[in-house]
Wavefront OBJ file of the C-alpha trace (Angstrom):
o trace
v 67.521 100.955 35.847
v 68.395 97.504 37.042
v 70.632 96.699 34.048
v 73.092 99.626 34.518
v 73.399 98.705 38.186
v 74.353 95.128 37.301
v 76.905 96.421 34.793
v 78.504 98.707 37.379
v 78.525 95.884 39.935
v 80.168 93.495 37.458
v 82.702 96.169 36.483
v 83.534 96.784 40.136
v 84.031 93.071 40.863
v 86.222 92.551 37.785
v 88.302 95.644 38.619
v 88.699 94.478 42.213
v 89.881 91.032 41.111
v 92.340 92.518 38.587
v 93.826 94.798 41.263
v 94.203 91.874 43.673
v 95.880 89.758 41.000
v 98.302 92.578 40.107
v 99.162 93.168 43.763
v 99.635 89.433 44.255
v 101.966 89.206 41.242
v 103.945 92.228 42.439
v 104.345 90.835 45.953
v 105.053 87.349 44.614
v 108.135 88.637 42.750
v 109.775 89.415 46.107
v 109.214 85.927 47.501
v 111.313 82.755 47.069
v 110.325 80.052 44.553
v 107.587 77.561 45.267
v 105.083 75.191 43.661
v 102.173 76.438 41.558
v 99.271 77.587 43.707
v 95.593 76.966 43.064
v 93.045 79.788 43.220
v 91.576 80.472 46.670
v 93.194 77.548 48.547
v 96.771 78.199 47.413
v 98.969 75.242 48.379
v 96.659 73.691 50.969
v 96.078 70.698 48.687
v 99.789 69.792 48.909
v 99.827 69.409 52.691
v 99.517 66.030 54.373
v 99.128 64.926 58.008
v 102.921 64.448 58.085
v 103.915 68.063 57.504
v 107.660 67.523 57.944
v 107.654 64.920 55.172
v 105.686 67.248 52.887
v 108.124 70.116 53.481
v 111.129 67.839 52.927
v 109.707 66.579 49.637
v 108.832 70.072 48.388
v 112.160 71.581 49.479
v 114.044 68.926 47.508
v 112.310 70.322 44.398
v 112.100 74.050 45.128
v 115.112 74.594 47.374
v 115.743 75.194 51.106
v 113.938 78.571 51.044
v 110.453 78.019 49.670
v 107.238 80.007 49.342
v 103.836 78.519 50.142
v 100.461 80.229 50.169
v 98.015 78.688 52.610
v 94.711 80.122 51.507
v 95.322 83.879 51.707
v 98.320 83.633 54.052
v 101.825 83.935 52.596
v 104.367 81.612 54.231
v 108.093 81.044 53.787
v 109.409 77.586 54.680
v 113.062 77.257 55.720
v 114.483 73.728 55.427
v 118.170 74.425 55.936
v 119.993 74.808 59.313
v 122.234 77.599 58.043
v 119.303 79.618 56.694
v 117.292 78.987 59.859
v 120.199 80.334 61.922
v 120.446 83.353 59.643
v 116.761 84.168 60.119
v 116.368 83.385 63.809
v 119.711 84.654 65.097
v 120.638 87.600 62.903
v 117.129 88.713 61.891
v 115.330 87.690 65.064
v 113.280 90.867 65.514
v 111.962 90.723 61.958
v 110.528 87.228 62.454
v 109.759 87.336 66.193
v 106.050 88.215 65.926
v 103.686 85.239 65.750
v 100.594 85.019 63.581
v 97.387 85.567 65.569
v 94.376 83.397 64.829
v 90.870 84.598 65.649
v 90.638 82.197 68.606
v 93.989 83.239 70.084
v 93.293 86.947 69.628
v 89.902 86.752 71.318
v 90.672 84.256 74.087
v 93.801 86.155 75.144
v 92.051 89.553 75.074
v 94.515 90.610 72.364
v 97.022 90.980 75.234
v 98.949 87.707 75.026
v 102.587 87.695 76.106
v 103.313 84.632 73.974
v 102.032 86.384 70.829
v 102.956 89.978 71.685
v 105.219 91.852 69.244
v 108.678 92.775 70.471
v 108.345 96.041 72.394
v 107.986 97.639 75.869
v 105.111 95.362 76.937
v 106.899 92.167 75.868
v 110.158 93.232 77.556
v 108.376 94.210 80.777
v 106.491 90.909 81.056
v 109.632 88.921 80.254
v 111.494 90.715 83.050
v 108.562 90.198 85.402
v 108.423 86.483 84.593
v 112.169 85.967 84.946
v 112.618 87.787 88.239
v 109.240 87.302 89.917
v 107.390 84.183 88.778
v 110.534 82.144 88.043
v 112.917 83.974 90.378
v 114.875 82.094 93.055
v 112.817 83.599 95.882
v 109.474 82.600 94.366
v 110.681 79.128 93.389
v 112.013 78.637 96.911
v 108.718 79.731 98.450
v 106.683 77.419 96.221
v 108.965 74.415 96.784
v 106.522 72.879 99.330
v 103.796 72.978 96.655
v 105.898 71.046 94.162
v 107.034 68.624 96.866
v 103.488 67.913 98.006
v 102.182 67.368 94.479
v 105.094 65.125 93.514
v 104.588 63.045 96.664
v 100.886 62.743 95.845
v 101.710 61.673 92.266
v 104.171 58.989 93.416
v 101.702 57.736 96.042
v 99.053 57.223 93.355
v 101.478 55.202 91.218
v 102.513 53.042 94.191
v 98.927 52.397 95.292
v 97.860 51.446 91.772
v 100.880 49.181 91.422
v 100.172 47.371 94.700
v 96.539 46.776 93.753
v 97.464 45.612 90.242
v 95.531 48.427 88.549
v 96.592 50.113 85.335
v 97.555 53.780 85.392
v 96.978 56.378 82.709
v 100.256 58.250 82.952
v 98.947 60.829 80.512
v 96.097 61.790 82.831
v 98.140 61.622 86.045
v 100.967 63.725 84.601
v 98.458 66.300 83.359
v 96.941 66.464 86.842
v 100.408 66.859 88.368
v 101.470 69.711 86.095
v 98.049 71.375 86.250
v 98.089 71.360 90.038
v 101.640 72.690 90.343
v 101.206 75.482 87.793
v 97.743 76.526 88.977
v 98.907 76.761 92.595
v 101.946 78.822 91.600
v 99.710 81.070 89.481
v 96.462 81.270 91.443
v 96.879 79.378 94.699
v 94.324 76.695 93.717
v 94.572 73.075 92.603
v 93.092 72.363 89.158
v 92.503 68.678 89.862
v 90.447 68.173 92.971
v 86.905 68.008 94.244
v 86.308 71.757 94.209
v 83.987 72.777 91.361
v 85.992 75.931 90.655
v 89.231 73.960 90.275
v 87.649 71.280 88.081
v 86.023 73.923 85.912
v 89.310 75.706 85.459
v 91.091 72.523 84.442
v 88.399 71.773 81.858
v 88.679 75.277 80.427
v 92.463 75.073 80.092
v 92.099 71.789 78.182
v 89.472 73.290 75.860
v 91.645 76.351 75.202
v 94.632 74.165 74.306
v 92.480 72.140 71.925
v 90.914 75.090 70.096
v 94.283 76.862 69.763
v 95.550 73.936 67.700
v 92.492 73.362 65.513
v 92.198 74.392 61.878
v 89.860 77.300 61.202
v 89.197 78.054 57.538
v 88.223 81.651 58.412
v 91.800 82.325 59.552
v 93.375 81.636 56.171
v 90.813 82.328 53.433
v 90.019 86.033 53.339
v 86.409 85.965 52.157
v 85.492 83.556 55.000
v 86.943 85.896 57.625
v 83.573 87.165 58.843
v 81.681 83.951 58.107
v 81.619 81.298 60.834
v 81.715 78.333 58.441
v 82.665 75.687 61.031
v 80.918 77.150 64.076
v 84.417 77.949 65.332
v 83.645 81.491 66.496
v 80.648 80.299 68.481
v 82.861 77.797 70.311
v 85.679 80.146 71.252
v 83.231 82.874 72.328
v 81.609 80.346 74.666
v 85.009 79.301 76.069
v 86.018 82.949 76.468
v 82.844 83.837 78.370
v 83.242 80.903 80.767
v 86.947 81.613 81.312
v 86.334 85.326 81.881
v 83.559 84.675 84.417
v 85.620 82.112 86.322
v 88.814 84.153 86.448
v 86.951 87.363 87.280
v 85.476 85.593 90.306
v 88.923 84.331 91.362
v 90.354 87.839 91.012
v 87.500 89.468 92.945
v 87.837 86.915 95.750
v 91.575 87.577 95.941
v 91.077 91.351 95.957
v 88.621 90.981 98.830
v 91.156 88.939 100.795
v 93.848 91.515 100.106
v 91.602 94.275 101.454
v 90.796 92.398 104.643
v 94.296 91.024 105.249
v 97.396 92.600 103.765
v 100.174 90.154 102.883
v 103.409 90.472 104.819
v 106.793 90.443 103.102
v 107.383 86.895 104.354
v 104.062 85.552 103.057
v 104.134 83.444 99.919
v 102.775 85.390 96.945
v 101.492 83.590 93.903
v 101.602 85.112 90.431
v 98.118 86.606 90.804
v 99.225 88.566 93.885
v 102.292 89.854 92.055
v 100.178 90.937 89.080
v 97.625 92.651 91.319
v 100.454 94.543 93.050
v 101.522 95.913 89.664
v 97.900 96.565 88.668
v 97.437 98.720 91.786
v 100.769 100.522 91.351
v 100.132 103.822 89.559
v 103.862 104.320 88.952
v 104.478 100.935 87.335
v 106.666 100.844 84.220
v 103.717 99.374 82.289
v 100.133 99.974 83.368
v 98.399 96.594 83.452
v 94.657 96.126 83.039
v 92.487 93.292 84.291
v 92.490 91.870 80.776
v 96.303 91.841 80.775
v 96.269 89.770 83.975
v 93.699 87.322 82.590
v 95.641 86.951 79.345
v 98.953 86.325 81.125
v 97.439 83.705 83.416
v 95.956 81.924 80.392
v 99.330 82.146 78.613
v 101.181 80.386 81.402
v 98.511 77.814 82.179
v 98.191 76.700 78.552
v 101.928 76.831 77.840
v 103.200 75.082 80.953
v 100.746 72.259 81.608
v 100.383 70.104 78.487
v 103.938 70.660 77.239
v 105.503 69.677 80.575
v 103.312 66.601 80.969
v 103.944 65.465 77.379
v 107.711 65.942 77.738
v 107.781 63.818 80.908
v 105.554 61.173 79.319
v 107.803 60.866 76.260
v 110.890 60.714 78.486
v 109.372 57.835 80.460
v 108.372 56.070 77.232
v 111.928 56.368 75.885
v 113.360 55.033 79.150
v 110.999 52.040 79.085
v 111.918 51.316 75.453
v 115.645 51.579 76.263
v 116.259 49.365 79.330
v 120.012 50.073 79.422
v 119.463 53.829 79.603
v 116.793 53.276 82.276
v 119.202 51.152 84.317
v 121.886 53.860 84.190
v 119.379 56.519 85.240
v 118.252 54.378 88.180
v 121.861 53.792 89.216
v 122.586 57.523 89.139
v 119.534 58.271 91.289
v 120.537 55.570 93.772
v 124.104 56.887 93.957
v 123.150 60.531 94.383
v 119.961 60.263 96.450
v 119.932 56.758 97.887
v 117.485 53.956 97.182
v 114.644 55.259 99.359
v 115.450 58.832 100.356
v 113.951 60.304 97.177
v 110.524 58.903 98.084
v 110.688 59.779 101.762
v 111.845 63.269 100.835
v 110.706 64.186 97.293
v 112.129 67.665 97.895
v 115.428 66.229 96.687
v 113.940 65.678 93.221
v 112.631 69.222 92.847
v 115.404 71.041 94.678
v 117.443 73.479 92.534
v 120.608 71.858 93.919
v 119.854 68.515 92.251
v 120.943 68.600 88.624
v 120.692 65.201 86.869
l 1 2 3 4 5 6 7 8 9 10 11 12 13 14 15 16 17 18 19 20 21 22 23 24 25 26 27 28 29 30 31 32 33 34 35 36 37 38 39 40 41 42 43 44 45 46 47 48 49 50 51 52 53 54 55 56 57 58 59 60 61 62 63 64 65 66 67 68 69 70 71 72 73 74 75 76 77 78 79 80 81 82 83 84 85 86 87 88 89 90 91 92 93 94 95 96 97 98 99 100 101 102 103 104 105 106 107 108 109 110 111 112 113 114 115 116 117 118 119 120 121 122 123 124 125 126 127 128 129 130 131 132 133 134 135 136 137 138 139 140 141 142 143 144 145 146 147 148 149 150 151 152 153 154 155 156 157 158 159 160 161 162 163 164 165 166 167 168 169 170 171 172 173 174 175 176 177 178 179 180 181 182 183 184 185 186 187 188 189 190 191 192 193 194 195 196 197 198 199 200 201 202 203 204 205 206 207 208 209 210 211 212 213 214 215 216 217 218 219 220 221 222 223 224 225 226 227 228 229 230 231 232 233 234 235 236 237 238 239 240 241 242 243 244 245 246 247 248 249 250 251 252 253 254 255 256 257 258 259 260 261 262 263 264 265 266 267 268 269 270 271 272 273 274 275 276 277 278 279 280 281 282 283 284 285 286 287 288 289 290 291 292 293 294 295 296 297 298 299 300 301 302 303 304 305 306 307 308 309 310 311 312 313 314 315 316 317 318 319 320 321 322 323 324 325 326 327 328 329 330 331 332 333 334 335 336 337 338 339 340 341 342 343 344 345 346 347 348 349 350 351 352 353 354 355
């Protein structure tokens, strides 16, 4: 009885593997050329820490349009400006959807704007972001926030300089961008003495880190439901902490809105705008609480680290190029004056000042 069962099981496994191989060969014929792949891992063994150098070396052998298989994930690498333009400009909709990892899908409630496919939801949120969160009225209303945070940032640098202390620009720039974005989004500072703010800042950093980490379960199909690296346990823990914290922030805001309605002249942060749409039964797109949480996470993770890193690299380039730094200082002195920018940092963040 046991022997026939083993035969049927072996026959099933062999048949399954043959079907997968045939499907793979059939699909492979439609893809561009590429190096020979190994079983299971594909071309993962060819990748190095310097990915751009790896792609350049491989493209010189296999051409500007090249196929790579990373585990079970088929990828096409474009190494030519003309082909990149062809794909991204003339076939934008075909390639506009981003690949979702398990961490991104779960942490963003499968409602991420950044990873949403092109459609009604994506178009609605883009319009909402353009005209509400980043509209002239909202930016004008939140100008005092940016002014205050910039003044605080400059004061820290001056105080440290006077006392001869070193400054971690990386940390201070992260605090600056975190505070500005979190106040525009939620009306709270993410770098302060309040436990809620500090907890939120820590969570945003952890989310950014786990989004960029390699998870073998995302690319090798038979590991999909096996938590080999303990990755799922980590992002479930982050998700639970983020959900609890943001749910409390949302409930507190809803309570305030019930007790005191905002006037038209009151400054509304992004959470207020989203709650207005959430409560509007006739909205173009019906938002859920999970949509709001996902959108807030999208903007916090996308706008904090990237902004801080861009400013840090700009400062590093200026320090390494004294002549360029001197010209930039001269332009600031000519346009703003030698001391007015510090006495009135509004000049640096005003929409009218375009360097």
